[in-house]
C-alpha positions in Angstrom: 58.6 -15.1 118.7 57.0 -17.1 115.8 58.6 -14.5 113.4 62.1 -15.3 114.6 61.8 -18.8 114.3 60.4 -18.5 111.1 63.2 -15.9 110.0 66.0 -18.5 111.5 64.4 -21.7 110.0 66.3 -24.0 111.9 64.7 -26.3 114.3 64.2 -24.7 117.8 62.5 -27.8 118.8 64.3 -30.7 120.3 63.8 -33.3 117.1 65.4 -36.7 118.4 69.1 -37.7 116.5 69.4 -41.1 118.1 70.0 -42.7 114.8 72.9 -40.2 114.8 75.0 -42.0 117.0 77.1 -42.9 113.9 78.2 -39.2 113.9 81.7 -40.0 113.9 82.2 -42.8 111.3 85.2 -44.7 111.6 85.6 -44.8 107.6 85.9 -41.0 107.9 89.8 -40.0 107.4 90.9 -38.6 110.4 92.7 -35.0 110.7 95.7 -36.5 110.8 95.4 -39.0 107.5 94.0 -35.6 105.7 96.9 -33.7 106.9 99.6 -36.1 105.9 97.8 -36.6 102.3 97.4 -32.4 101.4 99.7 -31.3 99.1 98.6 -27.6 97.0 99.1 -27.8 92.9 101.9 -25.4 93.6 103.6 -27.6 95.8 103.0 -31.0 93.3 102.8 -29.2 89.7 102.8 -33.0 88.5 99.1 -33.1 90.2 97.7 -30.5 88.1 95.9 -29.4 90.8 93.1 -31.4 92.6 90.4 -29.0 92.1 91.0 -29.8 88.6 91.2 -33.1 88.1 88.6 -33.7 91.3 86.9 -31.3 92.2 85.0 -33.5 94.3 87.5 -34.7 96.7 88.9 -30.8 96.9 85.5 -29.9 98.1 85.7 -32.7 100.7 88.8 -32.1 101.6 87.7 -28.5 102.5 84.6 -29.2 104.6 85.8 -31.7 106.6 88.5 -29.3 107.7 86.1 -26.8 108.6 84.0 -30.1 110.1 87.6 -30.6 112.5 87.3 -26.3 113.4 83.1 -26.6 114.0 83.0 -30.3 116.0 81.4 -30.1 118.7 80.3 -26.5 119.0 76.8 -26.5 120.5 73.4 -26.0 118.9 72.3 -23.2 119.8 68.7 -21.3 118.0 70.1 -18.0 115.7 73.6 -18.3 117.0 76.0 -17.5 114.8 79.6 -18.7 116.0 81.6 -20.8 118.1 79.9 -20.4 121.6 76.7 -21.7 119.7 75.6 -21.7 115.7 72.4 -22.8 114.4 72.0 -25.1 111.1 72.1 -22.5 108.2 74.3 -20.3 110.1 76.8 -23.5 110.1 75.7 -23.6 106.7 76.1 -19.7 105.7 79.7 -19.5 107.3 81.4 -22.6 106.2 80.5 -21.4 102.4 82.3 -17.4 103.4 85.1 -19.3 104.8 86.1 -22.3 102.7 84.9 -21.0 99.8 84.1 -16.9 99.7 80.8 -17.8 98.6 78.3 -15.5 100.7 75.0 -17.7 100.8 71.7 -16.1 102.8 71.6 -16.4 106.9 68.3 -18.5 106.6 66.9 -22.0 105.9 64.3 -20.9 104.0 66.3 -18.6 101.7 69.0 -21.4 101.3 66.4 -23.6 100.3 66.4 -21.2 97.0 69.7 -20.8 96.4 71.7 -22.1 93.0 70.0 -25.2 91.3 67.6 -28.4 92.8 69.3 -31.5 92.3 68.2 -35.0 92.8 69.7 -37.2 95.4 71.3 -39.4 93.5 73.4 -36.2 91.9 74.7 -35.8 95.3 78.3 -34.3 95.1 80.2 -32.3 97.8 79.3 -28.8 98.4 76.0 -29.3 97.9 72.8 -28.6 100.1 70.5 -31.0 101.5 67.2 -30.0 103.5 65.0 -31.7 105.9 61.5 -30.8 107.0 60.9 -32.7 110.5 57.8 -31.7 112.1 57.6 -28.0 112.5 60.8 -26.6 111.4 63.5 -26.9 108.3 67.0 -28.5 108.8 69.8 -27.7 106.1 73.4 -29.2 106.2 76.1 -29.7 103.9 76.7 -32.9 101.4 80.2 -34.0 102.4 80.7 -37.1 100.1 80.2 -41.3 101.0 76.2 -40.6 101.9 76.9 -38.2 105.0 76.3 -34.4 106.0 77.8 -32.1 108.0 75.6 -30.0 110.0 74.3 -28.4 113.4 72.0 -30.9 115.6 70.1 -29.4 118.1 71.0 -32.3 120.4 74.6 -33.0 119.1 75.8 -29.6 117.6 78.1 -29.4 114.9 78.5 -32.9 113.5 78.3 -35.5 110.6 75.5 -38.1 110.4 74.2 -39.9 107.5 71.7 -39.6 105.1 70.4 -43.0 105.2 69.5 -43.3 109.3 66.0 -43.9 109.5 65.2 -40.3 111.2 66.7 -38.4 108.2 65.5 -40.7 105.4 61.8 -40.0 106.7 62.1 -36.5 106.4 64.7 -35.6 103.7 63.0 -33.0 101.5 65.3 -31.4 98.8 68.8 -30.7 97.5 70.2 -27.6 96.4 73.7 -26.8 94.1 74.7 -23.7 94.8 77.9 -23.6 92.7 79.1 -26.1 89.9 81.7 -28.3 91.8 84.6 -27.0 89.3 83.8 -23.4 90.2 83.4 -24.3 93.8 86.5 -26.3 94.1 88.8 -23.7 92.4 87.3 -21.2 95.4 88.5 -22.8 97.4 92.2 -22.9 96.5 91.9 -19.6 94.8 91.4 -17.7 98.2 93.5 -20.3 100.5 97.0 -19.4 101.7 98.6 -21.5 99.0 96.5 -20.1 96.3 96.9 -16.3 97.2 101.1 -17.2 97.2 101.5 -17.3 100.7 
């Protein structure tokens, strides 16, 4: 059982995210607002492609679409799907589905992915790592000081990096892929990018 905990890397303990009652923030755009503003570069050639002009915005858009898909999915230690998922499996699934990037399964392996960056260099798509007592946790930075993750107490949600709990246990950040390249992968593998 100890080996399973080490391999998975996400918290099996019931750490409290009491400061996460801001998880559905009022200043994050709604699904309808995001859907209304969506237009691929193929639909708007004059835009020149948001993935080139503003890769961070394109990545954030893809991550928010993934949030809409996964929001409320319960946390389950070792889980990998919609019936229950842990933090590292959520990160792995999102990168695979949204960007066609294959990340390792465990937090312990993901923490060695890509390049280390400082907290003030964070951009949407970067991985953020935490070390609460007795475990490790990972999420994906979405911008505006927030990250997408599978919380052990509330399931898949968005939390603020600067709430007292996450600020206390912040560990490090990694950039799996440069933003322009990550954004281009998101577009290249989307139905619009594939001509369909």
